[in-house]
N, CA, C and O atoms as CSV, one atom per row, in Angstrom:
chain,resi,resn,atom,element,x,y,z
A,1,MET,N,N,20.985,12.956,-30.211
A,1,MET,CA,C,19.955,13.330,-29.217
A,1,MET,C,C,20.019,14.725,-28.969
A,1,MET,O,O,21.081,15.347,-28.954
A,2,VAL,N,N,18.751,15.296,-28.747
A,2,VAL,CA,C,18.465,16.723,-28.695
A,2,VAL,C,C,19.057,17.320,-27.317
A,2,VAL,O,O,18.725,16.856,-26.226
A,3,LYS,N,N,19.865,18.273,-27.449
A,3,LYS,CA,C,20.287,18.989,-26.215
A,3,LYS,C,C,19.815,20.322,-25.937
A,3,LYS,O,O,19.671,21.028,-26.935
A,4,PHE,N,N,19.532,20.848,-24.791
A,4,PHE,CA,C,19.076,22.091,-24.623
A,4,PHE,C,C,19.966,22.524,-23.355
A,4,PHE,O,O,19.986,21.924,-22.280
A,5,CYS,N,N,20.634,23.576,-23.654
A,5,CYS,CA,C,21.569,24.109,-22.657
A,5,CYS,C,C,22.571,23.119,-22.219
A,5,CYS,O,O,22.973,23.188,-21.057
A,6,GLY,N,N,23.027,22.199,-23.018
A,6,GLY,CA,C,23.873,21.167,-22.529
A,6,GLY,C,C,23.382,19.863,-21.794
A,6,GLY,O,O,24.128,18.977,-21.378
A,7,VAL,N,N,21.981,19.886,-21.699
A,7,VAL,CA,C,21.311,18.814,-21.120
A,7,VAL,C,C,20.480,18.129,-22.125
A,7,VAL,O,O,19.758,18.681,-22.956
A,8,LYS,N,N,20.683,16.704,-21.935
A,8,LYS,CA,C,19.855,15.887,-22.886
A,8,LYS,C,C,18.356,16.037,-22.568
A,8,LYS,O,O,17.982,15.924,-21.400
A,9,VAL,N,N,17.536,16.272,-23.502
A,9,VAL,CA,C,16.117,16.512,-23.221
A,9,VAL,C,C,15.310,15.312,-23.046
A,9,VAL,O,O,14.388,15.341,-22.232
A,10,LEU,N,N,15.583,14.145,-23.794
A,10,LEU,CA,C,14.711,12.976,-23.732
A,10,LEU,C,C,14.689,12.207,-22.432
A,10,LEU,O,O,13.614,11.706,-22.103
A,11,PRO,N,N,15.736,12.052,-21.660
A,11,PRO,CA,C,15.614,11.430,-20.425
A,11,PRO,C,C,14.812,12.356,-19.321
A,11,PRO,O,O,14.134,11.844,-18.429
A,12,PHE,N,N,14.951,13.611,-19.465
A,12,PHE,CA,C,14.336,14.574,-18.605
A,12,PHE,C,C,12.654,14.309,-19.079
A,12,PHE,O,O,11.827,14.096,-18.192
A,13,LEU,N,N,12.335,14.335,-20.191
A,13,LEU,CA,C,10.895,14.159,-20.641
A,13,LEU,C,C,10.307,12.960,-20.093
A,13,LEU,O,O,9.219,12.956,-19.516
A,14,VAL,N,N,11.072,11.882,-20.286
A,14,VAL,CA,C,10.663,10.529,-19.641
A,14,VAL,C,C,10.329,10.599,-18.265
A,14,VAL,O,O,9.280,10.123,-17.830
A,15,LEU,N,N,11.266,11.236,-17.482
A,15,LEU,CA,C,11.187,11.275,-15.998
A,15,LEU,C,C,9.863,12.147,-15.837
A,15,LEU,O,O,8.996,11.709,-15.080
A,16,VAL,N,N,9.666,13.284,-16.463
A,16,VAL,CA,C,8.407,14.117,-16.195
A,16,VAL,C,C,7.285,13.270,-16.573
A,16,VAL,O,O,6.288,13.349,-15.856
A,17,LEU,N,N,7.261,12.446,-17.599
A,17,LEU,CA,C,6.149,11.761,-17.923
A,17,LEU,C,C,5.736,10.612,-16.932
A,17,LEU,O,O,4.573,10.388,-16.597
A,18,MET,N,N,6.799,9.940,-16.524
A,18,MET,CA,C,6.556,8.822,-15.430
A,18,MET,C,C,6.059,9.503,-13.999
A,18,MET,O,O,5.216,8.947,-13.295
A,19,LEU,N,N,6.585,10.581,-13.699
A,19,LEU,CA,C,6.192,11.275,-12.414
A,19,LEU,C,C,4.583,11.644,-12.715
A,19,LEU,O,O,3.768,11.451,-11.813
A,20,THR,N,N,4.227,12.086,-13.777
A,20,THR,CA,C,2.851,12.673,-14.020
A,20,THR,C,C,1.883,11.435,-14.050
A,20,THR,O,O,0.746,11.583,-13.603
A,21,LEU,N,N,2.276,10.236,-14.548
A,21,LEU,CA,C,1.519,9.131,-14.579
A,21,LEU,C,C,1.364,8.443,-13.189
A,21,LEU,O,O,0.324,7.882,-12.846
A,22,LEU,N,N,2.438,8.530,-12.450
A,22,LEU,CA,C,2.356,8.265,-10.971
A,22,LEU,C,C,1.406,9.004,-10.038
A,22,LEU,O,O,0.681,8.495,-9.183
A,23,ALA,N,N,1.524,10.190,-10.324
A,23,ALA,CA,C,0.523,11.167,-9.727
A,23,ALA,C,C,-0.923,11.006,-10.019
A,23,ALA,O,O,-1.810,11.130,-9.175
A,24,GLU,N,N,-1.084,10.745,-11.162
A,24,GLU,CA,C,-2.446,10.482,-11.561
A,24,GLU,C,C,-2.974,9.098,-11.077
A,24,GLU,O,O,-4.165,8.932,-10.817
A,25,GLN,N,N,-2.083,8.157,-10.970
A,25,GLN,CA,C,-2.517,6.799,-10.351
A,25,GLN,C,C,-2.813,6.995,-8.922
A,25,GLN,O,O,-3.794,6.441,-8.427
A,26,GLY,N,N,-2.037,7.741,-8.230
A,26,GLY,CA,C,-2.222,8.216,-6.847
A,26,GLY,C,C,-3.654,8.868,-6.632
A,26,GLY,O,O,-4.310,8.618,-5.621
A,27,GLN,N,N,-4.070,9.650,-7.553
A,27,GLN,CA,C,-5.261,10.457,-7.267
A,27,GLN,C,C,-6.494,9.523,-7.645
A,27,GLN,O,O,-7.558,9.821,-7.102
A,28,ALA,N,N,-6.487,8.539,-8.423
A,28,ALA,CA,C,-7.349,7.657,-8.773
A,28,ALA,C,C,-7.533,6.369,-7.987
A,28,ALA,O,O,-8.402,5.535,-8.243
A,29,HIS,N,N,-6.659,6.282,-7.027
A,29,HIS,CA,C,-6.484,5.077,-6.162
A,29,HIS,C,C,-7.722,5.080,-5.123
A,29,HIS,O,O,-8.008,6.166,-4.619
A,30,PRO,N,N,-8.440,3.992,-4.785
A,30,PRO,CA,C,-9.569,4.133,-3.934
A,30,PRO,C,C,-9.197,4.467,-2.527
A,30,PRO,O,O,-10.092,4.928,-1.818
A,31,CYS,N,N,-7.922,4.290,-1.985
A,31,CYS,CA,C,-7.705,4.696,-0.651
A,31,CYS,C,C,-6.941,6.024,-0.563
A,31,CYS,O,O,-6.398,6.369,0.486
A,32,GLY,N,N,-6.908,6.768,-1.692
A,32,GLY,CA,C,-6.392,8.150,-1.626
A,32,GLY,C,C,-4.853,8.390,-1.844
A,32,GLY,O,O,-4.295,9.483,-1.936
A,33,SER,N,N,-4.246,7.057,-1.911
A,33,SER,CA,C,-2.813,7.145,-1.938
A,33,SER,C,C,-2.351,6.016,-2.933
A,33,SER,O,O,-3.164,5.275,-3.487
A,34,THR,N,N,-1.057,5.941,-3.114
A,34,THR,CA,C,-0.648,4.770,-4.090
A,34,THR,C,C,-0.495,3.739,-3.319
A,34,THR,O,O,-0.505,3.850,-2.092
A,35,PHE,N,N,-0.331,2.586,-3.951
A,35,PHE,CA,C,-0.275,1.259,-3.380
A,35,PHE,C,C,1.063,1.248,-2.511
A,35,PHE,O,O,1.122,0.644,-1.440
A,36,PHE,N,N,2.008,1.875,-2.987
A,36,PHE,CA,C,3.469,1.847,-2.312
A,36,PHE,C,C,3.211,2.575,-1.040
A,36,PHE,O,O,3.481,2.039,0.035
A,37,SER,N,N,2.716,3.734,-1.106
A,37,SER,CA,C,2.695,4.646,0.013
A,37,SER,C,C,1.765,3.995,1.125
A,37,SER,O,O,2.093,4.082,2.308
A,38,ALA,N,N,0.682,3.387,0.766
A,38,ALA,CA,C,-0.274,2.557,1.832
A,38,ALA,C,C,0.641,1.594,2.360
A,38,ALA,O,O,0.682,1.502,3.587
A,39,LEU,N,N,1.501,0.742,1.566
A,39,LEU,CA,C,2.280,-0.231,2.149
A,39,LEU,C,C,3.288,0.377,2.991
A,39,LEU,O,O,3.475,-0.272,4.020
A,40,ILE,N,N,4.000,1.423,2.876
A,40,ILE,CA,C,4.795,2.150,3.693
A,40,ILE,C,C,4.132,2.392,5.048
A,40,ILE,O,O,4.704,2.130,6.106
A,41,GLN,N,N,2.866,2.916,4.968
A,41,GLN,CA,C,2.276,3.242,6.221
A,41,GLN,C,C,1.833,1.966,7.196
A,41,GLN,O,O,1.573,2.103,8.391
A,42,MET,N,N,1.795,0.784,6.524
A,42,MET,CA,C,1.556,-0.395,7.263
A,42,MET,C,C,2.877,-1.174,7.787
A,42,MET,O,O,2.807,-2.320,8.230
A,43,ILE,N,N,3.991,-0.501,7.702
A,43,ILE,CA,C,5.271,-0.991,8.197
A,43,ILE,C,C,5.104,-1.376,9.633
A,43,ILE,O,O,5.545,-2.479,9.954
A,44,PRO,N,N,4.534,-0.634,10.543
A,44,PRO,CA,C,4.453,-1.112,11.966
A,44,PRO,C,C,3.717,-2.301,12.039
A,44,PRO,O,O,3.837,-2.934,13.088
A,45,CYS,N,N,2.923,-2.791,11.096
A,45,CYS,CA,C,2.256,-4.168,11.125
A,45,CYS,C,C,3.168,-5.348,10.648
A,45,CYS,O,O,2.718,-6.485,10.788
A,46,ARG,N,N,4.187,-5.209,10.194
A,46,ARG,CA,C,4.992,-6.191,9.508
A,46,ARG,C,C,5.124,-7.532,10.349
A,46,ARG,O,O,4.919,-8.641,9.855
A,47,ALA,N,N,5.523,-7.294,11.798
A,47,ALA,CA,C,5.745,-8.361,12.605
A,47,ALA,C,C,4.482,-9.257,12.767
A,47,ALA,O,O,4.573,-10.473,12.935
A,48,ALA,N,N,3.176,-8.518,12.699
A,48,ALA,CA,C,1.942,-9.178,13.052
A,48,ALA,C,C,1.402,-9.869,11.764
A,48,ALA,O,O,0.597,-10.796,11.861
A,49,VAL,N,N,1.805,-9.458,10.667
A,49,VAL,CA,C,1.317,-10.204,9.398
A,49,VAL,C,C,2.404,-11.178,8.822
A,49,VAL,O,O,2.161,-11.678,7.724
A,50,ALA,N,N,3.406,-11.449,9.360
A,50,ALA,CA,C,4.482,-12.354,8.853
A,50,ALA,C,C,3.838,-13.842,9.050
A,50,ALA,O,O,3.089,-14.188,9.963
A,51,PRO,N,N,4.266,-14.554,8.078
A,51,PRO,CA,C,3.714,-15.918,8.180
A,51,PRO,C,C,3.966,-16.639,9.469
A,51,PRO,O,O,5.103,-16.606,9.941
A,52,PHE,N,N,2.964,-17.318,10.109
A,52,PHE,CA,C,3.268,-18.015,11.218
A,52,PHE,C,C,3.501,-17.160,12.464
A,52,PHE,O,O,3.893,-17.688,13.504
A,53,SER,N,N,3.254,-15.787,12.371
A,53,SER,CA,C,3.708,-15.031,13.528
A,53,SER,C,C,2.738,-15.079,14.573
A,53,SER,O,O,1.548,-14.941,14.291
A,54,PRO,N,N,3.162,-15.283,15.896
A,54,PRO,CA,C,2.271,-15.201,17.065
A,54,PRO,C,C,2.085,-13.901,17.637
A,54,PRO,O,O,1.324,-13.738,18.590
A,55,ILE,N,N,2.800,-12.871,17.061
A,55,ILE,CA,C,2.810,-11.508,17.536
A,55,ILE,C,C,1.490,-10.696,17.309
A,55,ILE,O,O,1.014,-10.560,16.181
A,56,GLN,N,N,0.989,-10.228,18.302
A,56,GLN,CA,C,-0.173,-9.343,18.076
A,56,GLN,C,C,0.097,-8.028,17.499
A,56,GLN,O,O,1.248,-7.597,17.572
A,57,PRO,N,N,-0.887,-7.281,16.890
A,57,PRO,CA,C,-0.587,-6.020,16.213
A,57,PRO,C,C,-0.255,-5.018,17.372
A,57,PRO,O,O,-0.882,-5.073,18.430
A,58,SER,N,N,0.708,-4.131,17.165
A,58,SER,CA,C,1.211,-3.115,18.125
A,58,SER,C,C,0.087,-2.079,18.032
A,58,SER,O,O,-0.803,-2.128,17.184
A,59,GLU,N,N,0.210,-1.089,19.024
A,59,GLU,CA,C,-0.575,0.149,19.129
A,59,GLU,C,C,-0.423,0.982,17.739
A,59,GLU,O,O,-1.398,1.405,17.119
A,60,ALA,N,N,0.899,1.157,17.341
A,60,ALA,CA,C,1.320,1.718,16.067
A,60,ALA,C,C,0.626,1.131,14.825
A,60,ALA,O,O,0.105,1.819,13.948
A,61,CYS,N,N,0.675,-0.254,14.843
A,61,CYS,CA,C,-0.092,-1.047,13.764
A,61,CYS,C,C,-1.521,-0.714,13.837
A,61,CYS,O,O,-2.086,-0.464,12.773
A,62,CYS,N,N,-2.100,-0.678,14.784
A,62,CYS,CA,C,-3.636,-0.554,14.923
A,62,CYS,C,C,-3.969,0.908,14.539
A,62,CYS,O,O,-4.997,1.180,13.919
A,63,SER,N,N,-3.032,1.877,14.941
A,63,SER,CA,C,-3.430,3.233,14.412
A,63,SER,C,C,-3.187,3.339,12.993
A,63,SER,O,O,-3.859,4.168,12.381
A,64,ALA,N,N,-2.361,2.658,12.379
A,64,ALA,CA,C,-2.147,2.720,10.926
A,64,ALA,C,C,-3.374,2.074,10.165
A,64,ALA,O,O,-3.892,2.577,9.169
A,65,VAL,N,N,-3.767,0.902,10.760
A,65,VAL,CA,C,-4.837,0.196,10.084
A,65,VAL,C,C,-6.122,1.105,10.127
A,65,VAL,O,O,-6.880,1.205,9.161
A,66,LYS,N,N,-6.293,1.710,11.230
A,66,LYS,CA,C,-7.478,2.688,11.442
A,66,LYS,C,C,-7.399,3.930,10.643
A,66,LYS,O,O,-8.418,4.476,10.221
A,67,ALA,N,N,-6.109,4.427,10.409
A,67,ALA,CA,C,-5.899,5.555,9.560
A,67,ALA,C,C,-6.110,5.316,8.070
A,67,ALA,O,O,-6.595,6.162,7.319
A,68,LEU,N,N,-5.718,4.125,7.702
A,68,LEU,CA,C,-5.879,3.807,6.264
A,68,LEU,C,C,-7.320,3.513,5.857
A,68,LEU,O,O,-7.779,3.872,4.773
A,69,GLY,N,N,-7.997,2.853,6.765
A,69,GLY,CA,C,-9.343,2.379,6.458
A,69,GLY,C,C,-9.619,1.075,5.639
A,69,GLY,O,O,-8.746,0.589,4.920
A,70,GLN,N,N,-10.691,0.603,5.756
A,70,GLN,CA,C,-11.060,-0.485,4.990
A,70,GLN,C,C,-10.807,-0.602,3.408
A,70,GLN,O,O,-10.285,-1.627,2.969
A,71,PRO,N,N,-11.109,0.249,2.712
A,71,PRO,CA,C,-10.782,0.202,1.305
A,71,PRO,C,C,-9.380,0.092,1.021
A,71,PRO,O,O,-8.975,-0.585,0.076
A,72,CYS,N,N,-8.569,0.765,1.843
A,72,CYS,CA,C,-7.139,0.709,1.522
A,72,CYS,C,C,-6.643,-0.555,1.880
A,72,CYS,O,O,-5.891,-1.191,1.142
A,73,LEU,N,N,-7.056,-0.980,3.062
A,73,LEU,CA,C,-6.440,-2.451,3.488
A,73,LEU,C,C,-6.886,-3.455,2.491
A,73,LEU,O,O,-6.153,-4.394,2.181
A,74,CYS,N,N,-8.094,-3.281,1.966
A,74,CYS,CA,C,-8.640,-4.497,0.930
A,74,CYS,C,C,-7.679,-4.171,-0.328
A,74,CYS,O,O,-7.276,-5.133,-0.982
A,75,THR,N,N,-7.341,-3.031,-0.653
A,75,THR,CA,C,-6.530,-2.851,-1.923
A,75,THR,C,C,-5.243,-3.449,-1.713
A,75,THR,O,O,-4.696,-4.093,-2.608
A,76,LEU,N,N,-4.652,-3.249,-0.417
A,76,LEU,CA,C,-3.268,-3.965,-0.195
A,76,LEU,C,C,-3.455,-5.589,-0.278
A,76,LEU,O,O,-2.674,-6.336,-0.867
A,77,VAL,N,N,-4.424,-5.924,0.298
A,77,VAL,CA,C,-4.591,-7.394,0.516
A,77,VAL,C,C,-4.828,-8.092,-0.942
A,77,VAL,O,O,-4.443,-9.231,-1.203
A,78,ASN,N,N,-5.548,-7.203,-1.890
A,78,ASN,CA,C,-5.897,-7.699,-3.138
A,78,ASN,C,C,-4.884,-7.321,-4.222
A,78,ASN,O,O,-5.042,-7.701,-5.382
A,79,GLY,N,N,-3.839,-6.569,-3.843
A,79,GLY,CA,C,-2.831,-6.150,-4.601
A,79,GLY,C,C,-1.854,-7.270,-4.942
A,79,GLY,O,O,-2.098,-8.451,-4.694
A,80,PRO,N,N,-0.754,-6.848,-5.514
A,80,PRO,CA,C,0.241,-7.779,-5.847
A,80,PRO,C,C,0.863,-8.527,-4.647
A,80,PRO,O,O,0.797,-7.947,-3.563
A,81,PRO,N,N,1.457,-9.731,-4.695
A,81,PRO,CA,C,1.903,-10.569,-3.482
A,81,PRO,C,C,3.032,-9.574,-2.843
A,81,PRO,O,O,3.834,-8.942,-3.531
A,82,ILE,N,N,2.972,-9.543,-1.565
A,82,ILE,CA,C,4.002,-8.747,-0.717
A,82,ILE,C,C,4.819,-9.836,-0.048
A,82,ILE,O,O,4.276,-10.700,0.640
A,83,SER,N,N,6.094,-9.789,-0.250
A,83,SER,CA,C,7.183,-10.757,0.319
A,83,SER,C,C,6.947,-10.663,1.985
A,83,SER,O,O,6.962,-9.581,2.572
A,84,GLY,N,N,6.755,-11.779,2.569
A,84,GLY,CA,C,6.790,-11.870,4.095
A,84,GLY,C,C,5.569,-11.442,4.555
A,84,GLY,O,O,5.545,-11.054,5.723
A,85,VAL,N,N,4.471,-11.417,3.871
A,85,VAL,CA,C,3.078,-10.940,4.414
A,85,VAL,C,C,2.140,-12.141,4.181
A,85,VAL,O,O,1.955,-12.554,3.036
A,86,ASP,N,N,1.587,-12.666,5.171
A,86,ASP,CA,C,0.498,-13.617,5.063
A,86,ASP,C,C,-0.899,-12.877,4.946
A,86,ASP,O,O,-1.376,-12.239,5.885
A,87,ARG,N,N,-1.477,-13.010,3.783
A,87,ARG,CA,C,-2.643,-12.233,3.522
A,87,ARG,C,C,-3.768,-12.475,4.477
A,87,ARG,O,O,-4.541,-11.553,4.737
A,88,ASN,N,N,-3.921,-13.764,5.065
A,88,ASN,CA,C,-4.921,-14.156,5.998
A,88,ASN,C,C,-4.607,-13.415,7.229
A,88,ASN,O,O,-5.535,-12.928,7.875
A,89,MET,N,N,-3.333,-13.275,7.631
A,89,MET,CA,C,-3.013,-12.439,8.853
A,89,MET,C,C,-3.435,-11.107,8.632
A,89,MET,O,O,-3.975,-10.536,9.581
A,90,ALA,N,N,-3.293,-10.497,7.555
A,90,ALA,CA,C,-3.507,-9.246,7.194
A,90,ALA,C,C,-4.964,-8.868,7.281
A,90,ALA,O,O,-5.360,-7.768,7.668
A,91,LEU,N,N,-5.769,-9.918,6.872
A,91,LEU,CA,C,-7.261,-9.708,6.971
A,91,LEU,C,C,-7.784,-9.717,8.263
A,91,LEU,O,O,-8.877,-9.202,8.497
A,92,GLN,N,N,-6.992,-10.345,9.271
A,92,GLN,CA,C,-7.455,-10.288,10.705
A,92,GLN,C,C,-7.121,-9.066,11.455
A,92,GLN,O,O,-7.586,-8.883,12.581
A,93,LEU,N,N,-6.272,-8.153,10.836
A,93,LEU,CA,C,-5.804,-6.886,11.524
A,93,LEU,C,C,-7.111,-6.057,12.027
A,93,LEU,O,O,-7.134,-5.591,13.166
A,94,PRO,N,N,-8.038,-5.918,11.256
A,94,PRO,CA,C,-9.136,-5.024,11.721
A,94,PRO,C,C,-9.793,-5.538,12.945
A,94,PRO,O,O,-10.122,-4.718,13.802
A,95,ASP,N,N,-10.025,-6.814,13.130
A,95,ASP,CA,C,-10.650,-7.483,14.171
A,95,ASP,C,C,-9.688,-7.399,15.417
A,95,ASP,O,O,-10.111,-7.088,16.530
A,96,LYS,N,N,-8.427,-7.681,15.173
A,96,LYS,CA,C,-7.405,-7.685,16.211
A,96,LYS,C,C,-7.298,-6.260,16.769
A,96,LYS,O,O,-7.065,-6.051,17.959
A,97,CYS,N,N,-7.468,-5.337,15.909
A,97,CYS,CA,C,-7.206,-3.850,16.214
A,97,CYS,C,C,-8.631,-3.166,16.662
A,97,CYS,O,O,-8.682,-1.948,16.835
A,98,SER,N,N,-9.644,-3.897,16.820
A,98,SER,CA,C,-10.966,-3.380,17.132
A,98,SER,C,C,-11.366,-2.317,16.239
A,98,SER,O,O,-11.886,-1.304,16.706
A,99,ALA,N,N,-11.169,-2.454,14.987
A,99,ALA,CA,C,-11.700,-1.475,13.882
A,99,ALA,C,C,-12.935,-2.127,13.386
A,99,ALA,O,O,-12.908,-3.321,13.089
A,100,SER,N,N,-13.937,-1.474,13.286
A,100,SER,CA,C,-15.230,-1.816,12.685
A,100,SER,C,C,-15.319,-1.634,11.327
A,100,SER,O,O,-16.041,-0.748,10.869
A,101,PHE,N,N,-14.558,-2.498,10.502
A,101,PHE,CA,C,-14.550,-2.538,8.994
A,101,PHE,C,C,-15.375,-3.763,8.490
A,101,PHE,O,O,-15.476,-4.806,9.137
A,102,GLU,N,N,-15.910,-3.561,7.370
A,102,GLU,CA,C,-16.484,-4.676,6.716
A,102,GLU,C,C,-15.401,-5.555,6.185
A,102,GLU,O,O,-14.298,-5.113,5.863
A,103,PRO,N,N,-15.748,-6.833,6.101
A,103,PRO,CA,C,-14.735,-7.834,5.553
A,103,PRO,C,C,-14.407,-7.445,4.175
A,103,PRO,O,O,-15.239,-6.981,3.395
A,104,CYS,N,N,-13.028,-7.670,3.865
A,104,CYS,CA,C,-12.626,-7.615,2.393
A,104,CYS,C,C,-13.079,-8.734,1.468
A,104,CYS,O,O,-13.056,-9.922,1.790
A,105,GLU,N,N,-13.495,-8.262,0.288
A,105,GLU,CA,C,-13.957,-9.189,-0.812
A,105,GLU,C,C,-12.383,-9.559,-1.353
A,105,GLU,O,O,-11.590,-8.670,-1.663
A,106,ILE,N,N,-12.108,-10.786,-1.406
A,106,ILE,CA,C,-10.930,-11.200,-1.923
A,106,ILE,C,C,-11.127,-11.539,-3.486
A,106,ILE,O,O,-11.917,-12.384,-3.906
A,107,MET,N,N,-10.364,-10.823,-4.195
A,107,MET,CA,C,-10.377,-10.946,-5.692
A,107,MET,C,C,-9.643,-12.320,-6.094
A,107,MET,O,O,-8.532,-12.658,-5.687
A,108,LYS,N,N,-10.336,-12.932,-6.827
A,108,LYS,CA,C,-9.603,-14.156,-7.469
A,108,LYS,C,C,-8.708,-13.781,-8.558
A,108,LYS,O,O,-9.114,-12.918,-9.336
A,109,LYS,N,N,-7.578,-14.280,-8.732
A,109,LYS,CA,C,-6.625,-13.881,-9.771
A,109,LYS,C,C,-6.426,-15.052,-10.785
A,109,LYS,O,O,-5.660,-14.918,-11.740
């Protein structure tokens, strides 16, 4: 393996390439952030979107929903399955939070 100043170059180059690809994905994402960062922003809603949860969304959850906006919420709902999240409950968040969003189109997989 090639070394430069005692450091293996290949692992460093792979890391730089991966970070570059992740940054490009974030810029092209419809909600202006990566799927993962949007998911992190929705953490306050976790209790309100758990399967069979009777808990209403908190003020922090509603603020997060409104800040992310409809395109980002739809991206999360149509993205990969999220453990512990009921997609139907997530789709109800805009109404429960009095956010005037258009309904999300559910993509069939």
